[in-house]
N, C-alpha and C positions, 0 to 999 in steps of 0.2 A: 736075875732070871732073864733068859734070852727072849727075843721077840717071838720065836717059834714056840717056846714053852708057854708064854703068856697067851698066845693065840690058841693053843691047844686047850688051855684052861677055860677060855671063853667058849670055844666050840663045844666043849663038854657040857656046858650049861644050856645050850640052845636046843629047843625042841625041833623036830624035823621040819616044821612049817615056818621056822624063823631063820632069816638069812642075815649074815653079818656084813655090814658096810664098815670096813676098816678105815677110820678117819685118819688120813695121813698128812693133813695140812701141817706145814712148818717142819716136816721131817724129810730128810734127804732121800734121794732115789735109792741109795744103797740099803736103807732100812726097809723101804717098800719091797726091794728085791728079796730081802731075807724073809719077809712075810709071804711073798709070791712063791719062793722056793719051798716054803712050808705047806703051800697049797691054797693060800688065800687068793681069790680072783676079783673080788669086788672092793674097790677103793673109793673113798669119798673125799672130795676137796671142796674148799669154800672160797678160793680165790682163782679167778680165771687165768691170770698169768702163770700162777704156780701149776695149775692143772695142765695147761697147754705145754709147759716146759717138761713136765713129767711124762706126758703122753708121748712126746718126741723120743724119749730115751728108754722107755720101759716097754716090755712085751705087749704086742698088739692084741693079745687075747684077754687083756684086763678089761673088766666091765667098770667104766668110770661113772661115778655118780656125783653130780654137783649138788652140794647141800647148803651153800651159803646164799646170801642175798645177791641176786643177779641183776646187774644194771643192763638196760636195753642195749646200750652201745657196746656191750661185751658179748652179746649172744652169738654173734657171727663167728667168734673164735672157737667156741666149743661145740656148736651144733653139728659140725661135720663128723664128730666121733663120739660125743657123749652118749651114754646109754640111757641114763635117767636124770631128770632135773627134779629135785625134791621140793624146791622152794618157789613155786609159782604163787606169788602173793597178790596178783592183781589181774584183772581182765586184759589190760593193755599188754602186760608181760606175756600172757598166754598167746595173744594175737601175734606179737613180735616173734616169739619162738616158732610159731607156725609158719610165719613168713620166711624166716631164715631156713627152716627145715625144708620148705618147698624148694628154695633156691639150691639147697644142698642135695635135693633128691632123696630125702630121708623122711622117716616117720619117727618122731622122738617120744619116748615115754616120759610122762610128767606126773607129779603129785601136786595137788592144791594144798598150799600151806594155810593152816587155820590157826588163828591167834587164840591160844588157850591159856597163856600165862598171865600172871598179875602184872608183870613188868610191861610198861608201855613201849619199851625200846624194841620189843620183839615184833617181827613183821607177820603179816598174814591177813587173809580174809576173816571177817567176823562170820559167824554162822549165817546171819541174815544176808550179808552180802553174797556169800557163796550160794545160798538157795536162790536168791534173786537172779544171779547170773545163770545158774543151771536152768532155772524156770524159763528164761528167755529163749533157750534152745540154741543160742548162737554157737556154742561149742561144737554142735553137730556139723557145722559148716567148716570147721577147722580140720582139714583132711590130713595134715601132716603132724598131728600130735595124737597121742593116746593118753587119755586121763586114766591113770592106773589106780588112783586112790588118794589118800590124804597124808599130810605130814604135820606134826605139831611138836613144839618144844615146851616142856613144863616149866613152871616157875623155878628159879634157882633158889632152892631152900632145903634145909635139912628136915623139914616137916614132911614125912612120908605120906601123911594123910592128904596134904594139899596136892602133892604130886599125883597120888593115886586118883583123887577126885577129878583132876584135869585130864588124865589119861582115860579114865572111865567115860568122861563126857565126850572126848574125841572119838572113842570107840563106838559110843552110842550114836553120835552124829554120822559116822561112817556108815553104820548099818541103816540109818534113816535115808541117807543119800542113795545107798544101794537099792533100797526098796522103791524110792521115788523116781530115780533117774536112770539107774544102771542095772535094773533087774535082769535083763537079758544079756548083759555085757559081762562075759566071763573074765575079761581082763581087768575089771574094776575090783581088785582083790588085794591091794597093798595098803598097809597102815604103817607108816614110818614114824616110830616114836621110841624114845629111850636112848640114853647116852651112857657113858661110863658110870655115872653116879646113880642112875635110876633105871637101867635097862631091865633089871629083874622085875620091877613093878610093871614096866611097860609090857613085858612078855605076858605077865599074868592078866593084863587088861586087853590083850589081843593084838599086840604089835606083830608085824610080819618082817619088818626090817629094823634092826637096831644099829645105831651109828656110834661106834665105840673107837676112841682114839687113845687117850692117855693110859687106859688099862692094858693096851697092847704095846704102844710105842714109848710109853713113859711121858712125863711132863716136858714141855719145851719152855 
């Protein structure tokens, strides 16, 4: 099945309020172009070098989302053009993105990554850390970032009940933060959760952005 056909299959499953981030890491620009020509405009990358290389050669109306672990020394390469960074996993990273966005004369949309999985290898704030940071009010002084919502990655398991409980918890935490810190902020409205294996569950639990790669581009 072609990339455009697989894309159409995924689009047909998405409710109107859910957007698809086509995860194109490790796939060549020609394959992204096939998805682009089929109508996809949001692409997600997890390596800075790969993202910048693709940005150079692909159409400039693509909305690039960075979804991988971001090192502070790499921020400057993507801040001039990236649309959204899903993986803000520390206060320091948020401050550094703000600093480079100010230098670039931009305001960058970001999501706070929350650690919801059982695996210790996954990054993210704990719920407690996130609440402490937001309670301090420091984020209000960061004028070159927009906190648009949360991102989380479920445990890599075939047990759908575990995945659902983690997504449900993140969705509940998102609503809690909305009530406590962002009640009057209409832009705090994104919940990025769900990948090729579990996006259907994520949508049922309130995801607004699903990050799907292998189901569209195939395995690498």
